[in-house]
VEXDREN-2710 file (C-alpha; in Angstrom, 1 decimal):
% VEXDREN-2710
k/r/px/py/pz
1/MET/79.8/6.8/-17.3
2/SER/79.1/3.0/-16.9
3/ARG/77.0/1.4/-14.2
4/ALA/79.6/0.5/-11.3
5/GLY/78.6/-2.9/-11.4
6/ASP/79.8/-3.4/-15.1
7/LEU/83.0/-2.8/-14.4
8/PRO/85.0/-6.7/-15.2
9/LYS/88.1/-6.4/-12.7
10/GLU/87.5/-8.0/-9.3
11/ARG/88.6/-6.5/-6.2
12/GLY/92.6/-6.2/-5.6
13/SER/93.4/-7.1/-9.4
14/PHE/94.2/-3.8/-10.7
15/GLU/97.7/-3.2/-11.8
16/GLU/96.7/1.2/-12.0
17/THR/96.1/3.3/-9.0
18/VAL/93.7/6.0/-9.1
19/PRO/95.3/8.6/-8.3
20/LEU/94.2/11.2/-6.1
21/SER/95.6/13.9/-8.8
22/ASP/97.6/13.8/-11.8
23/LEU/98.8/17.2/-13.5
24/ARG/100.0/15.3/-16.6
25/ARG/96.7/14.6/-17.5
26/LEU/96.1/18.7/-18.7
27/ASP/94.3/18.9/-21.8
28/ARG/96.2/18.7/-24.8
29/HIS/94.5/21.6/-26.6
30/VAL/95.0/24.0/-23.6
31/LEU/98.4/22.6/-23.1
32/GLU/99.2/23.5/-26.9
33/THR/97.6/26.8/-26.0
34/ILE/99.8/27.0/-22.6
35/ARG/102.9/26.4/-25.1
36/GLN/102.1/29.4/-27.1
37/ALA/101.4/31.8/-24.5
38/VAL/104.6/30.9/-22.7
39/SER/106.3/30.7/-25.9
40/SER/105.0/34.3/-26.1
41/VAL/106.5/35.7/-22.4
42/ILE/110.1/34.2/-23.6
43/ASP/109.7/35.8/-26.8
44/SER/109.1/39.1/-25.3
45/GLY/112.0/39.0/-22.7
46/TRP/109.7/40.6/-20.2
47/TYR/109.4/38.1/-17.5
48/VAL/108.1/40.0/-14.1
49/HIS/104.9/43.0/-13.7
50/GLY/104.7/43.1/-17.7
51/VAL/101.5/43.1/-20.2
52/GLU/100.4/38.9/-18.8
53/HIS/100.3/39.5/-15.4
54/GLU/98.6/43.2/-15.9
55/ALA/95.5/41.5/-18.0
56/PHE/95.4/38.3/-15.6
57/GLN/95.0/40.9/-12.9
58/LYS/92.2/42.5/-14.5
59/GLU/90.6/38.9/-15.9
60/PHE/90.3/37.4/-12.7
61/ALA/89.0/40.4/-10.7
62/ALA/86.0/40.8/-13.1
63/TYR/85.7/36.7/-12.7
64/CYS/85.4/37.1/-9.0
65/GLY/83.3/40.0/-9.4
66/ALA/85.6/42.2/-7.8
67/ASP/87.1/45.5/-9.3
68/LEU/90.7/44.7/-8.3
69/CYS/93.6/41.7/-8.4
70/ILE/96.9/41.9/-7.2
71/GLY/99.0/38.8/-8.5
72/VAL/101.7/37.8/-5.8
73/ALA/103.8/34.9/-5.4
74/ASN/101.9/31.8/-3.7
75/GLY/98.6/31.6/-1.7
76/THR/100.3/32.2/2.0
77/ASP/101.8/35.1/1.0
78/ALA/98.2/35.9/-0.6
79/ILE/96.7/35.5/3.0
80/GLU/99.7/37.5/4.7
81/ILE/99.4/40.7/2.4
82/ALA/95.6/40.5/2.8
83/LEU/95.4/40.9/6.4
84/ARG/98.9/43.2/6.5
85/SER/96.7/45.3/4.6
86/VAL/93.1/45.7/6.4
87/GLY/95.5/46.9/9.2
88/VAL/96.5/43.5/11.2
89/ARG/99.7/44.2/13.2
90/PRO/101.9/42.7/15.3
91/GLY/100.0/41.3/18.8
92/ASP/96.4/41.6/16.9
93/GLN/94.2/38.1/17.1
94/VAL/93.0/36.8/13.5
95/VAL/89.8/34.5/14.2
96/THR/90.2/31.0/12.1
97/VAL/89.5/27.7/11.9
98/ALA/91.9/24.9/13.1
99/ASN/91.3/22.6/10.0
100/ALA/92.3/23.7/7.0
101/GLY/96.5/22.9/7.4
102/PHE/97.9/25.8/9.3
103/TYR/98.1/28.1/6.1
104/THR/96.4/30.9/7.9
105/SER/98.0/30.6/11.3
106/THR/101.4/30.3/9.1
107/ALA/100.3/34.1/7.3
108/ALA/99.2/35.4/10.7
109/ARG/102.7/34.6/13.0
110/ALA/105.2/36.1/10.3
111/ILE/103.1/39.2/10.8
112/GLY/103.2/38.4/14.7
113/ALA/99.1/38.0/15.0
114/VAL/97.8/35.7/17.7
115/PRO/95.5/33.0/15.7
116/VAL/92.3/32.4/17.6
117/TYR/91.0/29.3/16.6
118/VAL/86.3/28.5/16.1
119/ASP/84.9/25.2/15.2
120/ILE/83.5/24.0/12.5
121/ASP/80.1/22.7/11.3
122/ALA/78.5/20.0/9.5
123/THR/79.8/20.8/5.8
124/LEU/83.2/21.3/7.3
125/ASN/83.5/25.1/7.3
126/MET/83.3/27.3/10.4
127/SER/80.6/27.5/12.1
128/VAL/78.5/30.6/13.0
129/GLU/77.5/30.1/16.2
130/SER/81.3/29.4/17.4
131/LEU/82.6/32.4/15.5
132/ASP/79.9/34.9/17.2
133/ARG/80.7/32.8/20.5
134/THR/84.0/33.8/20.2
135/LEU/83.1/37.4/19.1
136/ARG/81.6/38.1/21.8
137/GLU/84.1/36.4/24.2
138/THR/87.5/37.8/22.8
139/PRO/87.9/41.4/22.9
140/GLY/90.7/42.8/20.0
141/VAL/90.0/40.7/17.5
142/LYS/91.2/42.6/14.1
143/ALA/90.2/40.2/11.5
144/VAL/88.2/36.5/10.8
145/VAL/89.6/34.8/7.8
146/LEU/87.3/32.8/6.5
147/THR/88.3/30.1/4.5
148/HIS/86.1/28.2/2.3
149/LEU/87.7/24.4/2.4
150/TYR/88.1/21.8/0.4
151/GLY/85.7/24.3/-2.5
152/GLN/82.7/24.8/-0.2
153/LEU/81.8/28.2/0.6
154/ALA/80.7/28.5/4.1
155/ASN/78.2/30.2/5.2
156/VAL/79.5/33.8/4.2
157/THR/76.1/36.4/4.5
158/GLU/75.7/35.1/8.2
159/ILE/79.2/35.6/8.7
160/LYS/79.5/38.7/6.9
161/GLY/77.0/40.2/9.3
162/ILE/78.3/39.0/12.3
163/THR/81.7/40.7/11.5
164/ASP/79.9/43.8/10.3
165/ARG/77.8/43.6/13.8
166/HIS/81.2/43.1/15.8
167/GLY/83.2/46.1/13.4
168/ILE/85.5/43.4/12.1
169/VAL/87.3/42.8/9.2
170/LEU/86.5/39.5/6.9
171/VAL/89.6/38.0/5.0
172/GLU/87.9/35.3/2.3
173/ASP/90.2/32.6/2.5
174/CYS/89.6/31.2/-1.7
175/ALA/92.8/28.6/-2.3
176/GLN/90.5/26.3/-2.6
177/ALA/87.2/27.8/-3.8
178/HIS/87.8/29.3/-7.4
179/GLY/84.5/29.9/-9.0
180/ALA/82.2/28.5/-5.9
181/VAL/79.1/30.8/-6.6
182/PHE/76.5/31.6/-4.0
183/ASP/72.9/33.8/-4.7
184/GLY/75.1/35.0/-8.3
185/ARG/78.0/36.1/-6.1
186/LYS/81.5/34.3/-6.5
187/ALA/83.9/33.8/-3.7
188/GLY/86.2/36.5/-3.2
189/SER/83.6/39.2/-3.8
190/PHE/82.0/39.0/-0.1
191/GLY/84.6/40.1/2.1
192/GLN/86.8/42.9/2.5
193/VAL/89.6/41.2/1.1
194/ALA/90.5/37.3/-0.5
195/SER/93.1/35.9/-1.1
196/PHE/93.9/33.5/-3.4
197/SER/96.3/30.3/-4.3
198/PHE/97.4/29.0/-7.4
199/TYR/99.2/26.4/-6.1
200/PRO/99.4/23.5/-9.6
201/THR/96.6/20.8/-7.6
202/LYS/93.9/24.0/-7.4
203/ASN/90.8/24.2/-9.3
204/LEU/93.0/27.4/-11.0
205/GLY/96.9/26.4/-11.2
206/CYS/100.0/27.3/-11.9
207/MET/102.6/25.4/-13.8
208/GLY/104.7/26.7/-10.5
209/ASP/103.1/28.6/-7.8
210/GLY/101.2/31.9/-7.7
211/GLY/98.4/33.7/-5.8
212/ALA/96.6/36.7/-5.9
213/VAL/94.9/39.5/-3.6
214/VAL/91.5/40.4/-4.6
215/THR/89.6/43.3/-3.6
216/SER/86.8/46.6/-4.3
217/ASP/88.4/49.0/-2.2
218/PRO/91.2/50.5/-3.7
219/GLU/93.1/51.7/-0.5
220/ILE/93.1/48.1/0.6
221/ALA/94.7/47.0/-3.2
222/GLU/97.2/50.1/-3.0
223/ARG/98.6/48.5/0.2
224/ALA/98.5/44.7/-0.9
225/LYS/100.5/46.2/-3.8
226/ARG/102.7/48.2/-1.8
227/TYR/103.4/44.7/0.4
228/SER/104.0/42.6/-2.1
229/GLN/106.9/44.6/-3.8
230/TYR/109.5/45.5/-0.6
231/GLY/106.8/47.9/0.9
232/TRP/107.5/50.6/-1.9
233/GLY/105.5/53.9/-2.6
234/LYS/107.7/54.4/-5.6
235/LYS/110.8/52.6/-6.5
236/TYR/113.9/52.5/-4.5
237/GLU/111.7/53.9/-1.4
238/VAL/110.1/52.0/1.1
239/ILE/107.0/53.8/3.0
240/GLU/105.7/50.5/4.5
241/ALA/107.1/47.8/7.2
242/GLY/106.6/44.4/6.8
243/GLY/107.1/44.4/2.8
244/ARG/108.4/41.4/0.6
245/ASN/109.7/40.1/-2.5
246/SER/106.1/38.2/-3.7
247/ARG/105.5/38.4/-7.5
248/LEU/103.5/36.6/-9.7
249/ASP/105.4/36.0/-12.8
250/GLU/104.7/36.8/-16.7
251/MET/105.1/33.1/-17.4
252/GLN/102.6/32.2/-15.1
253/ALA/100.3/34.5/-15.4
254/ALA/99.7/33.6/-18.6
255/VAL/99.2/30.0/-18.0
256/LEU/96.8/31.3/-15.4
257/ARG/95.1/33.3/-18.5
258/VAL/94.2/30.0/-20.7
259/LYS/93.6/28.3/-17.8
260/LEU/90.7/30.7/-16.1
261/ARG/88.9/30.6/-19.4
262/SER/88.6/26.3/-18.8
263/LEU/88.1/26.8/-15.1
264/ASP/83.9/26.8/-14.9
265/ALA/83.8/23.9/-17.4
266/TRP/86.6/21.9/-14.9
267/ASN/84.8/22.9/-11.9
268/ALA/81.2/21.4/-13.2
269/ARG/83.2/18.2/-13.8
270/ARG/84.5/18.0/-10.3
271/ARG/81.0/18.6/-9.1
272/GLN/79.8/15.5/-11.7
273/ILE/82.6/12.9/-10.3
274/VAL/81.5/13.4/-7.1
275/LYS/77.8/13.3/-7.6
276/ALA/78.3/9.8/-9.0
277/TYR/80.3/9.0/-6.0
278/VAL/77.7/9.7/-3.7
279/GLU/74.7/7.8/-6.2
280/ALA/76.8/5.1/-6.0
281/SER/77.2/5.0/-2.2
282/ALA/73.4/5.6/-1.6
283/ALA/72.8/2.0/0.4
284/ASN/75.8/2.8/2.9
285/ARG/76.9/4.9/5.7
286/ILE/79.2/7.8/3.9
287/VAL/78.5/10.9/5.3
288/TRP/79.3/13.3/2.3
289/PRO/79.6/16.5/3.5
290/HIS/79.0/18.5/0.5
291/ASP/76.4/18.8/-1.9
292/PRO/77.6/18.3/-5.8
293/ALA/74.5/19.7/-7.1
294/SER/74.9/22.9/-5.4
295/SER/77.0/25.6/-7.3
296/SER/78.1/27.5/-4.3
297/TYR/81.0/23.8/-4.0
298/VAL/83.3/23.4/-6.8
299/GLY/84.5/19.7/-5.9
300/HIS/88.2/21.2/-4.6
301/LEU/88.5/18.1/-2.9
302/CYS/86.1/15.5/-2.3
303/ILE/85.7/14.4/0.9
304/ALA/83.8/11.4/2.4
305/ILE/83.5/10.7/6.2
306/PRO/83.0/6.3/6.6
307/PRO/82.1/5.0/9.6
308/ASP/85.3/3.5/10.2
309/ARG/88.3/5.0/8.6
310/ASP/90.9/2.6/8.4
311/ALA/88.6/-0.1/7.2
312/PHE/87.4/2.5/4.2
313/VAL/91.4/3.4/3.3
314/GLU/92.1/-0.5/3.4
315/HIS/89.2/-1.6/1.4
316/MET/89.6/1.6/-1.6
317/ARG/93.4/0.1/-1.6
318/SER/92.2/-3.2/-2.2
319/TYR/90.3/-1.6/-5.6
320/GLY/93.8/0.2/-6.1
321/ILE/92.5/3.6/-5.3
322/ALA/94.0/6.6/-3.7
323/THR/93.1/8.2/-0.6
324/ALA/94.6/11.0/1.6
325/VAL/93.4/13.2/4.9
326/HIS/93.0/16.7/4.5
327/TYR/94.1/17.3/7.3
328/PRO/95.8/15.4/9.8
329/ILE/96.7/17.5/12.0
330/SER/94.4/20.7/13.8
331/ASP/96.7/23.7/13.8
332/PHE/96.8/24.0/17.7
333/ASP/98.3/20.2/17.7
334/GLN/101.3/21.0/15.7
335/PRO/104.4/20.3/17.7
336/ALA/106.0/23.6/16.9
337/TYR/103.4/25.7/18.7
338/LEU/102.1/23.1/21.9
339/ALA/104.4/24.9/24.2
340/GLN/102.1/28.4/23.0
341/PHE/98.6/27.5/24.4
342/GLU/97.9/27.7/27.7
343/ARG/95.4/24.9/27.3
344/ARG/94.4/23.0/24.4
345/PRO/91.0/24.5/23.1
346/GLU/87.6/22.9/23.0
347/LEU/87.0/22.2/19.5
348/PRO/84.6/19.1/19.3
349/MET/83.7/19.2/15.9
350/THR/87.5/19.9/14.5
351/ASP/88.2/17.2/16.5
352/GLN/86.0/14.8/14.9
353/ALA/86.3/15.5/11.6
354/ILE/90.4/15.3/11.9
355/ARG/89.6/11.9/13.2
356/THR/87.4/10.5/10.2
357/ILE/87.6/12.4/6.9
358/VAL/89.2/11.0/3.6
359/THR/89.9/12.7/0.6
360/LEU/88.9/10.8/-2.7
361/PRO/90.1/11.0/-6.2
362/CYS/88.6/14.3/-8.0
363/PHE/90.2/16.1/-10.6
364/PRO/88.5/17.2/-14.1
365/GLU/91.0/15.0/-16.1
366/LEU/89.8/11.1/-14.3
367/THR/88.7/9.1/-16.8
368/ASP/84.5/7.5/-16.6
369/GLN/87.1/4.0/-16.4
370/GLU/88.7/5.5/-12.9
371/VAL/85.3/7.1/-11.5
372/ASP/83.4/4.2/-12.5
373/ARG/85.4/2.1/-10.2
374/VAL/85.8/4.0/-7.4
375/CYS/81.8/4.0/-7.5
376/GLN/82.2/0.5/-8.0
377/ALA/84.3/0.0/-4.7
378/LEU/82.2/2.3/-2.8
379/ALA/79.1/0.7/-3.8
380/LYS/80.3/-2.8/-2.5
381/ILE/81.6/-1.3/1.1
382/SER/79.2/-3.2/3.6
383/SER/76.5/-0.9/5.0
END
């Protein structure tokens, strides 16, 4: 990448926008291999629960450092099935954060469980102190869902210690953290069970939709398998209430097997992009909540916290750079559920983040020229 100041374009003169994501840019070699894999599935005439599905489950479990993987239809199903598999039932309380897009809340409410929200820390992930306080003050919590948001592993070892001390199940939500590593262990290997999403924009994404439940507990895995297939114990015999039709199909499994081989390299590229942004903005007052030098961060989203979000967004727009907010509404402020809260939870760090965060372009296929343009814009923000 060239120095940010080397770009010839002037502010406001860019003909094309630097996008947040562009799924058309997949590496040609990878794309050709995917075409071959999908063609093989078509030729086989077997489209659900076949050899590709079985092979991906084994390969992804091994990649995560877990024993077992159950492919499902999407990431939200994965959270719900994980929760059901550890015994969450209607009326149980599930602790989570409120700044992560309502996905865990959706899964918990589908069971009939009650979400309990805790605050976040400076990394925008679950606060250890807020969790510990909530578990001490809230009887009847069945599980904690720990979301590794934006590709940053949360403080998982301390949080696991707290949940173990309280005798509460820890479910990792790894939808944005495929391949993130702490102390030699990957996301999905710390809790009793983990959920993953393979939505197309994820670090490891389908060409459609998909998800997975990962665990090293064979009893949890067996229950997850049953819940993903109608609650069947054997074909057509329902032995688990609350089962659903949630399967990762053969074509998506074939796509994921190909893409898994490139995941670590793609994660490294994401970190490289964020590192360039951080360095370009060293002279101004932007806060970067994640460290691109750390293997515990895989750059699913690049989050910046500027002093003035509206002014920042307008400045980046003038350079032809797309931005977004992930996520603009807290779970407890969602209109459909406002009436269910006797009082609004007091989570100051969550509220502050929702008011200030901005997402910048960060995906492996960004060109060096596009990264340089973002760097140029960042370098010219008034401090």
